[in-house]
C-alpha positions as CSV (number, residue, x, y, z in Angstrom):
1,M,57.7,120.5,160.9
2,L,59.9,119.6,158.0
3,K,58.8,117.6,155.0
4,R,59.8,113.9,155.2
5,I,60.5,111.7,152.3
6,S,58.4,108.6,151.8
7,L,61.0,106.0,152.6
8,H,61.0,105.4,156.3
9,G,64.7,104.3,156.6
10,I,66.2,107.3,154.9
11,S,66.4,110.7,156.5
12,S,66.1,113.8,154.4
13,L,68.9,116.4,154.2
14,N,66.8,118.8,156.3
15,I,66.5,116.2,159.1
16,A,70.3,115.5,158.9
17,Y,70.9,119.3,159.0
18,I,68.8,119.7,162.1
19,M,70.4,116.7,163.8
20,F,73.8,118.1,163.2
21,H,72.8,121.4,164.8
22,I,71.4,119.6,167.8
23,V,74.4,117.4,168.3
24,Q,76.8,120.3,167.9
25,S,74.7,122.6,170.1
26,K,74.6,125.2,167.4
27,P,71.7,127.6,166.9
28,L,69.4,126.8,164.0
29,N,67.3,129.2,162.0
30,L,64.2,127.1,161.5
31,P,62.1,129.9,160.0
32,L,64.7,130.4,157.3
33,M,64.7,126.7,156.5
34,I,60.9,126.7,156.2
35,I,61.0,129.7,153.9
36,K,63.7,128.2,151.7
37,N,61.7,124.9,151.5
38,M,58.6,126.9,150.5
39,R,60.6,128.8,147.9
40,D,61.9,125.5,146.5
41,M,58.4,124.0,146.2
42,T,57.4,126.8,143.8
43,A,59.8,125.3,141.2
44,K,58.3,121.8,141.5
45,M,55.1,120.6,139.9
46,N,52.5,118.3,141.6
47,W,53.8,118.8,145.2
48,Y,51.5,119.4,148.2
49,L,51.3,122.9,149.7
50,P,53.9,123.1,152.5
51,Y,53.4,124.5,156.0
52,G,49.8,125.7,155.6
53,M,49.1,125.0,159.3
54,V,52.2,126.8,160.5
55,I,51.4,129.9,158.4
56,R,47.9,129.9,159.8
57,K,49.2,129.9,163.3
58,I,51.7,132.7,162.6
59,V,48.9,134.9,161.0
60,K,46.6,134.2,164.0
61,H,49.4,134.9,166.5
62,F,50.2,138.3,165.0
63,K,46.5,139.1,164.5
64,I,46.9,139.8,160.8
65,D,43.6,140.9,159.3
66,T,42.6,138.4,156.6
67,S,39.0,139.6,156.2
68,E,39.6,141.0,152.7
69,L,41.3,137.8,151.5
70,Y,39.6,135.0,149.7
71,I,40.1,131.9,151.9
72,M,39.3,128.4,150.6
73,T,39.6,125.1,152.2
74,L,42.0,122.8,150.5
75,K,41.3,119.1,150.0
76,P,43.9,116.4,150.3
77,H,44.3,116.2,146.6
78,D,45.0,119.9,146.1
79,I,48.5,120.5,144.9
80,Y,50.7,123.5,144.3
81,N,50.9,124.3,140.6
């Protein structure tokens, strides 16, 4: 669920943070991590949209009416500007 960096041998800080909580058996607020990561992406240019599939599942689960919203399908090259 968390964004990985492109180098396979190096873990991101988010992965290290999650691993720490698992090893220490501490509770982890994953939704907060996702929201912070999404907030951080707004400051960056040319990054892919984060967590679109997760947001869709949340909206569907809570039966939020999206009939009045304009919905468009994103292509792989679409980025957050």
